[in-house]
C-alpha positions as CSV (number, residue, x, y, z in Angstrom):
1,M,-45.9,-13.0,-19.2
2,P,-42.1,-13.8,-19.6
3,D,-41.0,-16.6,-21.9
4,I,-39.9,-19.6,-20.0
5,F,-36.9,-19.9,-22.1
6,D,-35.9,-16.2,-21.2
7,E,-36.3,-17.2,-17.6
8,V,-34.0,-20.2,-18.0
9,S,-31.4,-18.2,-20.0
10,E,-31.4,-15.7,-17.2
11,D,-31.0,-18.3,-14.6
12,L,-28.2,-19.8,-16.5
13,R,-26.3,-16.3,-16.7
14,A,-26.9,-15.8,-13.0
15,E,-25.4,-19.1,-12.2
16,K,-22.4,-18.5,-14.5
17,A,-21.7,-15.2,-12.7
18,R,-21.9,-16.9,-9.4
19,A,-19.5,-19.6,-10.6
20,L,-17.1,-17.0,-11.9
21,L,-17.1,-15.2,-8.4
22,R,-16.7,-18.4,-6.5
23,R,-13.7,-19.5,-8.8
24,Y,-11.9,-16.2,-9.1
25,G,-12.7,-14.9,-5.6
26,A,-10.5,-17.6,-4.2
27,L,-7.8,-16.8,-6.5
28,L,-7.8,-13.2,-5.6
29,A,-7.6,-14.0,-2.1
30,G,-4.3,-15.8,-2.7
31,L,-3.0,-12.9,-4.9
32,L,-3.8,-10.5,-2.0
33,V,-1.6,-12.5,0.3
34,L,1.3,-12.5,-2.2
35,S,0.9,-8.9,-2.7
36,L,1.0,-8.1,0.9
37,I,4.2,-10.2,1.3
38,G,5.6,-8.3,-1.8
39,V,5.1,-4.8,0.0
40,G,8.3,-5.6,2.0
41,I,6.5,-5.4,5.4
42,A,9.4,-4.7,7.6
43,D,11.0,-2.1,5.4
44,Y,7.6,-0.5,4.7
45,V,6.6,-0.3,8.4
46,A,9.9,0.9,9.6
47,T,10.0,3.7,7.0
48,Q,6.4,4.8,7.8
49,T,6.8,4.7,11.6
50,G,10.5,5.7,11.9
51,Q,10.9,3.1,14.6
52,T,12.9,-0.1,14.9
53,T,10.8,-3.0,14.3
54,S,13.0,-5.9,13.8
55,L,11.8,-7.8,16.8
56,V,8.1,-7.2,16.1
57,A,8.7,-8.0,12.5
58,D,10.2,-11.4,13.4
59,R,7.2,-12.1,15.8
60,F,4.7,-11.1,13.0
61,I,6.4,-13.0,10.1
62,T,6.6,-16.2,12.5
63,A,2.8,-15.9,13.2
64,Q,2.0,-15.3,9.6
65,D,4.0,-18.3,8.4
66,S,1.9,-20.3,11.0
67,A,-1.3,-18.7,9.7
68,A,-0.4,-19.5,6.1
69,K,-0.3,-23.4,7.0
70,L,-4.0,-23.1,7.9
71,S,-5.1,-22.5,4.4
72,D,-5.3,-26.2,3.8
73,N,-8.1,-26.5,6.2
74,P,-10.5,-23.7,5.6
75,G,-13.4,-23.4,8.1
76,K,-11.2,-24.9,11.0
77,P,-10.6,-22.7,14.0
78,P,-7.0,-21.4,14.0
79,P,-4.8,-22.6,16.9
80,A,-5.3,-20.3,20.0
81,A,-1.3,-19.7,19.9
82,V,-1.6,-18.2,16.4
83,V,-4.4,-15.9,17.3
84,Q,-2.7,-14.9,20.5
85,S,0.4,-14.0,18.7
86,F,-1.4,-11.5,16.4
87,A,-3.5,-10.3,19.2
88,D,-0.4,-9.4,21.2
89,I,1.2,-7.6,18.3
90,A,-2.2,-5.8,17.6
91,A,-2.2,-4.6,21.4
92,K,1.4,-3.9,21.9
93,G,3.3,-3.7,18.7
94,T,4.5,-0.8,16.8
95,P,1.8,1.1,14.9
96,G,2.1,-0.3,11.5
97,Y,2.4,-3.9,12.7
98,Q,-0.7,-3.3,15.0
99,V,-2.6,-2.8,11.7
100,L,-1.0,-5.7,9.9
101,A,-1.8,-8.0,12.9
102,N,-5.4,-6.7,13.0
103,L,-5.7,-7.6,9.1
104,E,-4.5,-11.1,9.8
105,L,-7.0,-11.4,12.7
106,A,-9.9,-10.3,10.5
107,S,-8.7,-12.9,7.8
108,L,-8.6,-15.7,10.5
109,D,-12.1,-14.7,11.7
110,W,-13.3,-15.0,8.0
111,D,-11.8,-18.3,7.4
112,A,-13.3,-19.6,10.7
113,G,-16.8,-18.4,9.6
114,R,-17.0,-15.2,11.7
115,H,-17.8,-13.1,8.6
116,D,-19.5,-10.2,10.3
117,Q,-16.6,-9.8,12.7
118,A,-14.1,-9.9,9.8
119,I,-16.0,-7.3,7.8
120,A,-16.3,-5.1,10.7
121,A,-12.4,-5.2,11.3
122,W,-11.7,-4.5,7.7
123,Q,-14.1,-1.5,7.7
124,A,-12.7,-0.2,10.8
125,I,-9.0,-0.2,9.5
126,S,-10.3,1.3,6.1
127,G,-11.7,4.2,8.0
128,D,-8.8,4.6,10.5
129,A,-7.1,7.9,9.7
130,K,-4.0,6.9,11.8
131,A,-3.4,3.7,9.9
132,P,-0.8,3.8,7.0
133,P,-2.6,4.7,3.7
134,L,-1.4,1.6,2.0
135,L,-2.8,-0.6,4.7
136,R,-6.0,1.3,4.7
137,D,-6.3,0.6,0.9
138,L,-5.6,-3.0,1.6
139,A,-8.3,-3.3,4.2
140,T,-10.8,-1.7,1.6
141,L,-9.7,-4.2,-0.9
142,L,-9.9,-7.3,1.4
143,N,-13.4,-6.0,2.5
144,A,-14.7,-5.8,-1.1
145,Q,-12.9,-9.0,-2.3
146,H,-14.4,-11.3,0.5
147,Q,-17.9,-10.0,-0.2
148,V,-17.8,-9.9,-4.1
149,D,-20.4,-12.7,-4.1
150,T,-22.6,-11.6,-1.3
151,G,-22.2,-7.9,-0.2
152,D,-23.9,-4.7,-1.7
153,A,-22.2,-4.6,-5.2
154,Q,-22.9,-0.9,-5.7
155,A,-21.4,0.1,-2.3
156,L,-18.4,-2.2,-2.7
157,K,-17.6,-0.7,-6.2
158,K,-18.1,2.8,-4.7
159,S,-15.4,1.9,-2.0
160,L,-13.0,0.7,-4.6
161,S,-13.3,3.7,-6.8
162,P,-10.4,5.7,-5.1
163,L,-8.2,2.6,-5.6
164,V,-9.2,2.2,-9.2
165,T,-8.6,5.8,-10.2
166,G,-5.7,6.4,-8.0
167,T,-2.0,5.3,-8.2
168,T,-2.0,2.8,-5.3
169,R,-0.2,-0.6,-5.7
170,W,-3.5,-2.1,-5.3
171,R,-5.0,-0.7,-8.4
172,P,-5.0,-3.8,-10.6
173,L,-6.4,-5.9,-7.9
174,A,-9.2,-3.3,-7.2
175,E,-9.9,-3.1,-11.0
176,Q,-10.2,-7.0,-11.0
177,V,-12.6,-7.1,-8.1
178,T,-14.7,-4.2,-9.6
179,A,-14.9,-6.2,-12.9
180,L,-16.2,-9.2,-10.9
181,L,-18.8,-6.9,-9.2
182,D,-19.8,-5.7,-12.7
183,I,-20.4,-9.3,-13.9
184,R,-22.5,-9.9,-10.7
185,L,-24.5,-6.8,-11.7
186,G,-25.1,-7.8,-15.2
187,R,-22.8,-5.3,-16.6
188,K,-20.8,-7.5,-18.9
189,T,-19.6,-4.8,-21.3
190,E,-18.2,-2.8,-18.4
191,A,-16.5,-5.8,-16.9
192,A,-15.0,-6.8,-20.3
193,E,-13.5,-3.2,-20.9
194,I,-11.7,-3.4,-17.5
195,M,-10.4,-6.8,-18.2
196,K,-9.3,-6.0,-21.8
197,T,-7.2,-3.2,-20.2
198,L,-5.9,-5.4,-17.4
199,A,-4.8,-8.2,-19.7
200,I,-2.2,-5.8,-21.3
201,D,-1.5,-3.7,-18.2
202,P,2.3,-3.9,-17.7
203,Q,1.8,-2.8,-14.1
204,A,-0.4,-5.6,-13.3
205,P,1.0,-8.9,-11.8
206,P,1.2,-11.7,-14.3
207,G,-1.5,-13.6,-12.4
208,I,-3.9,-10.8,-12.8
209,R,-3.3,-10.5,-16.5
210,Q,-3.9,-14.1,-17.0
211,M,-7.0,-14.0,-14.9
212,A,-8.3,-11.1,-17.0
213,Q,-7.8,-13.1,-20.1
214,D,-9.5,-16.2,-18.7
215,L,-12.5,-14.2,-17.6
216,L,-12.8,-12.6,-21.1
217,I,-12.9,-16.2,-22.5
218,T,-15.3,-17.3,-19.9
219,I,-17.8,-14.6,-20.5
220,G,-17.6,-14.8,-24.3
221,E,-15.4,-11.9,-25.0
222,D,-12.5,-12.3,-27.4
223,G,-9.5,-10.0,-27.8
224,A,-7.2,-8.6,-25.2
225,G,-6.8,-5.0,-26.2
226,P,-9.1,-2.2,-25.1
227,H,-11.7,-0.8,-27.7
228,G,-10.5,2.1,-29.7
């Protein structure tokens, strides 16, 4: 028969992990948005498709600006005009912007509580061989990040593995989500190793490095360098 204090200790560890996931999952969502903006959307899509996209780009950025203002009211359905703007681009825009618009629609679905619909959209984009690789990887990352507290942790880690081991610009974010999944799985040592590396990774955004340092403190690990 397990000792009651062991059970209490385990419950506290589980609750601590859930608190970490709630706290840092929200921060990751913001970092992903900033990273997406940093891609240089118009230049990237134009380069990938070889098409003139200035008109579509203007429409997309206008819609994205409107969608960004909705973040202060999570759970509230987005205005129909914003949804329609992205839907029009997804249906009639140039190929790269069709994918971007579908990514935005999925995020709006998630924020409105339509989680299954959002997950299905991210997974569809992730598996679409015709979508730009950078955006396929972003869909994979968004799918994992939004399910870090609820989804199949092992399956999500597997989906992130190519991003973690590759050279994509999403690698630091994929590593951060992987560490959070390790915490959820009770793999504190593995999570700490990832975060110690991220904390001094010059390719990681400053916010990711700081988050890694904060997580190390929170789970009781000290030192920012990887083990020798």
